[in-house]
C-alpha positions in Angstrom: -39.5 189.6 -28.6 -41.0 188.3 -31.9 -44.4 187.1 -33.0 -45.9 185.7 -36.2 -47.2 188.5 -38.3 -48.6 186.7 -41.4 -47.7 184.5 -44.3 -46.9 185.5 -47.9 -48.7 183.8 -50.8 -45.7 181.5 -51.4 -45.9 180.2 -47.8 -43.1 182.3 -46.4 -43.8 183.3 -42.8 -43.3 186.9 -41.7 -42.4 187.9 -38.1 -42.7 191.1 -36.1 -40.1 192.1 -33.5 -40.7 194.6 -30.7 -37.9 196.8 -29.3 -38.5 198.9 -26.2 -36.1 201.3 -24.3 -36.3 204.7 -22.6 -40.0 205.0 -23.2 -39.8 204.3 -26.9 -41.3 201.2 -28.5 -40.5 200.2 -32.1 -41.9 197.3 -34.1 -40.0 195.9 -37.1 -41.1 193.3 -39.7 -38.9 190.7 -41.3 -40.7 191.5 -44.5 -39.0 194.5 -46.2 -37.1 195.3 -43.0 -40.2 197.5 -42.4 -40.4 199.8 -39.3 -44.1 199.3 -38.7 -44.5 201.7 -35.7 -42.5 204.0 -33.4 -44.3 205.0 -30.2 -43.0 208.0 -28.3 -44.4 210.3 -25.6 -45.4 213.9 -26.1 -44.8 216.9 -23.8 -47.5 215.6 -21.4 -46.2 212.0 -21.5 -49.0 210.7 -23.8 -47.7 208.1 -26.2 -48.6 207.9 -29.9 -47.3 206.1 -33.0 -45.3 208.7 -35.1 -44.7 206.7 -38.3 -47.3 205.6 -40.8 -47.9 201.9 -41.1 -50.4 199.2 -41.9 -52.0 197.0 -39.2 -51.4 193.7 -41.1 -49.2 192.1 -43.7 -51.8 192.4 -46.4 -51.6 196.1 -46.2 -47.9 196.2 -47.1 -48.3 193.5 -49.9 -51.3 195.2 -51.6 -50.0 198.8 -51.2 -46.3 198.5 -51.9 -45.7 201.9 -53.6 -45.6 204.2 -50.6 -42.7 202.0 -49.3 -44.0 202.7 -45.7 -41.1 202.2 -43.2 -39.2 200.0 -45.6 -35.5 199.2 -46.0 -34.7 200.5 -49.5 -32.1 199.0 -51.8 -30.1 198.3 -53.8 -30.4 201.9 -54.8 -32.5 204.3 -52.9 -34.2 207.0 -55.0 -34.0 207.2 -58.8 -31.5 206.1 -61.5 -32.3 208.0 -64.7 -33.3 206.0 -67.7 -33.0 202.8 -65.6 -29.4 202.5 -66.8 -25.9 203.3 -65.6 -22.3 202.7 -66.7 -19.7 201.0 -64.5 -16.2 200.2 -65.7 -17.3 200.7 -69.3 -20.2 198.3 -69.0 -23.8 199.5 -69.4 -26.2 198.0 -66.9 -30.0 198.0 -67.6 -32.4 198.0 -64.7 -36.2 197.7 -64.5 -37.9 201.0 -65.3 -40.5 201.0 -62.5 -41.0 204.8 -62.3 -41.7 206.0 -65.8 -38.5 205.5 -67.7 -36.4 205.5 -64.5 -35.5 202.9 -61.8 -36.8 203.8 -58.3 -35.9 202.3 -54.9 -34.2 199.2 -56.3 -36.6 198.2 -59.0 -39.8 196.2 -59.3 -38.9 193.9 -56.4 -36.3 195.7 -54.3 -35.2 195.1 -50.7 -38.6 196.4 -49.5 -40.3 193.3 -50.9 -37.9 190.7 -49.6 -38.0 188.7 -46.4 -34.9 189.3 -44.3 -33.2 187.0 -41.8 -33.5 188.6 -38.4 -31.7 187.9 -35.2 -31.6 189.8 -31.9 -28.6 191.8 -30.8 -28.1 193.9 -27.7 -31.0 196.5 -27.6 -31.8 195.7 -31.2 -32.0 193.5 -34.3 -29.6 192.5 -37.1 -31.2 192.0 -40.5 -29.3 190.2 -43.2 -29.7 188.9 -46.7 -27.7 188.1 -49.9 -28.7 189.9 -53.1 -27.5 187.7 -55.9 -25.6 188.9 -58.9 -28.1 190.3 -61.5 -31.0 190.9 -59.0 -33.1 193.7 -60.6 -30.2 194.2 -63.0 -27.5 195.2 -60.5 -24.1 193.5 -60.8 -22.3 191.6 -58.0 -23.3 189.3 -55.2 -24.1 191.7 -52.4 -24.1 190.6 -48.7 -26.0 193.1 -46.6 -26.6 193.6 -42.9 -28.8 196.3 -41.4 -28.7 196.7 -37.7 -31.5 198.5 -35.9 -31.0 199.5 -32.3 -32.4 201.7 -29.6 -29.8 203.6 -27.6 -30.0 204.7 -24.0 -32.0 207.8 -24.9 -34.5 205.9 -27.0 -33.0 207.1 -30.3 -33.5 204.7 -33.3 -30.2 203.9 -35.0 -29.7 202.3 -38.4 -26.3 200.9 -39.4 -26.1 199.5 -43.0 -23.1 197.4 -44.1 -22.5 195.6 -47.4 -19.7 193.8 -49.3 -19.6 192.7 -52.9 -17.7 190.2 -55.1 -17.9 192.5 -58.2 -18.0 196.3 -58.7 -21.5 197.6 -58.1 -23.4 200.6 -56.8 -25.2 200.8 -53.4 -27.4 203.4 -51.7 -29.5 202.2 -48.7 -32.0 204.0 -46.6 -35.1 203.7 -44.4 -38.4 205.1 -45.9 -40.5 205.9 -42.8 -43.1 208.6 -43.0 -43.2 210.6 -39.8 -46.2 212.3 -38.3 -45.2 213.6 -34.8 -48.8 214.4 -34.0 -49.8 210.7 -34.5 -52.6 211.6 -36.9 -53.9 214.3 -39.2 -51.8 216.4 -41.6 -48.0 216.8 -41.1 -47.7 220.0 -43.1 -47.7 222.1 -40.0 -44.6 220.4 -38.6 -41.6 222.7 -38.5 -38.4 221.6 -40.2 -34.8 222.7 -40.0 -32.2 221.3 -42.5 -28.4 222.0 -42.4 -28.4 222.3 -46.2 -27.4 225.3 -48.2 -28.0 223.6 -51.5 -30.4 221.2 -53.1 -30.5 219.3 -56.4 -33.0 220.7 -58.9 -34.9 218.0 -60.9 -36.6 217.5 -64.2 -40.2 216.3 -64.7 -39.1 212.8 -63.9 -37.4 213.9 -60.6 -33.9 213.2 -62.0 -31.3 215.8 -61.0 -30.9 218.4 -63.8 -27.6 220.3 -63.7 -25.6 220.8 -60.5 -26.7 221.7 -57.0 -28.4 225.1 -56.5 -28.4 227.5 -53.6 -31.5 227.4 -51.4 -31.1 231.1 -50.5 -34.2 233.1 -51.4 -36.1 230.0 -52.5 -38.8 227.8 -51.0 -36.1 225.2 -50.4 -34.5 227.2 -47.6 -35.0 225.3 -44.3 -31.7 226.5 -42.7 -34.0 228.3 -40.2 -36.9 226.2 -38.9 -40.2 226.8 -40.6 -43.4 224.9 -41.5 -42.6 222.2 -44.0 -45.9 222.6 -46.0 -46.0 220.5 -49.1 -44.8 220.0 -52.7 -41.4 218.5 -51.9 -39.7 215.4 -53.3 -36.2 216.7 -53.5 -32.7 215.8 -52.4 -30.9 218.3 -50.1 -27.2 218.6 -50.2 -26.1 218.5 -46.6 -23.4 221.1 -45.7 -21.3 218.5 -43.8 -20.8 216.1 -46.8 -19.9 212.5 -46.2 -18.7 211.9 -42.6 -17.3 208.9 -40.7 -19.7 209.5 -37.8 -23.3 210.6 -37.8 -23.7 214.4 -37.6 -27.0 216.1 -36.8 -28.5 217.6 -40.0 -32.2 218.0 -39.4 -34.9 218.7 -36.8 -38.6 218.1 -37.2 -40.9 219.7 -34.6 -44.6 219.4 -34.0 -45.9 222.4 -32.1 -49.2 220.7 -31.2 -47.7 217.7 -29.3 -44.2 219.1 -28.5 -42.6 216.1 -30.1 -39.2 216.7 -31.6 -37.3 214.4 -34.0 -33.6 215.0 -34.8 -31.8 213.3 -37.7 -28.0 212.6 -37.6 -26.3 210.8 -40.5 -23.0 209.9 -42.2 -24.7 210.4 -45.6 -24.2 213.5 -47.8 -27.9 214.0 -48.7 -31.4 213.8 -47.4 -34.6 213.4 -49.5 -37.5 215.5 -48.2 -40.8 214.0 -49.4 -44.0 215.6 -48.1 -46.2 212.6 -49.2 -48.2 214.7 -51.7 -49.3 211.5 -53.6 -49.9 209.3 -50.6 -53.1 207.3 -51.2 -55.7 205.4 -49.2 -55.9 204.5 -46.4 -53.7 207.5 -45.8 -54.0 211.0 -47.3 -51.7 213.4 -49.0 -49.5 215.3 -46.6 -50.1 212.9 -43.7 -46.4 212.2 -43.2 -43.0 213.6 -43.8 -40.2 211.3 -45.1 -36.6 212.3 -44.4 -34.5 209.7 -46.3 -30.8 209.9 -45.6 -28.9 209.0 -48.8 -26.4 209.6 -51.5 -27.8 211.7 -54.3 -30.3 210.4 -56.9 -28.8 209.3 -60.2 -25.3 209.3 -58.8 -24.2 206.3 -60.9 -24.7 208.6 -64.0 -23.2 211.7 -62.3 -19.4 211.5 -61.8 -19.7 215.0 -60.2 -21.8 213.6 -57.3 -20.3 211.7 -54.3 -19.7 208.1 -55.6 -22.0 205.2 -54.8 -19.6 202.6 -56.2 -18.6 199.6 -54.1 -15.8 197.3 -55.1 -14.5 194.0 -53.9 -12.5 194.4 -50.7 -14.3 197.5 -49.6 -17.1 197.8 -47.0 -20.2 199.9 -47.6 -21.2 201.5 -44.4 -24.0 204.1 -43.6 -25.3 205.2 -40.3 -28.4 207.3 -39.4 -29.9 208.1 -36.0 -33.4 209.4 -35.4 -33.7 210.9 -31.9 -36.9 211.7 -30.1 -37.8 214.1 -27.4 -40.5 216.7 -26.4 -40.5 220.3 -25.4 
């Protein structure tokens, strides 16, 4: 089911789609592929929206920086110096995060209107990113399929093909608050990650992955997430063909549980310490499945290169329950 959600300044209409299955209701916008809301029940059957979102289109247009619920690309996270080499050619990107490129540049996928069509229990979003968009090479054809499975789990499947060598790293940027309101720092988090990537002052990986043992980055046993995190965790499983469960977020107050399964080798934990009005710092927890930040400049990291004839594919599943 779709409805008109608003109109951009250039006259482009934006629509909102509603998915509902197994007691879970999800609303998705054609603007930015944004997940506006995810409503799930608590241990007593009371339903609340567990992702942060704006009530109208103007909220997303005038407050783009939090990337609330958005489809992120062409490259999720940061590319150091807004530059990267590929086949001995240096590509320059827009430096929209200090000297670095963040989440695809000044006008990434989160600020584009996607073509949306319904599929069984979900939606298929698509668009073509032309060669040179935000400095990235190659004409990239992308589809992002959002579905609800029989248990009410929200599944994202991203696929892309290119006509020239390029780099790709796609994710969803939802901020979760399983209480439905208030601070999310009391949520308990478990991550199947024995290492993380230390970063410099610009949040670019510095050196190689480090062990989480005996540090504040150790979430191998569930504990309160707290704050002060905007870091990539190296998942023990690595890149996999099928999604593998790597995280669990639990809210003791409501009993809501969210699990994360993915094919990706990394997950960015962001505790929203700099989230601004109308929200507050720490009001949500982002768990962005991804390849590592600055991978195009790091041949020691899993590759994000995509070449003609290949198919980029990434899959992540957010499952919901209560206990």
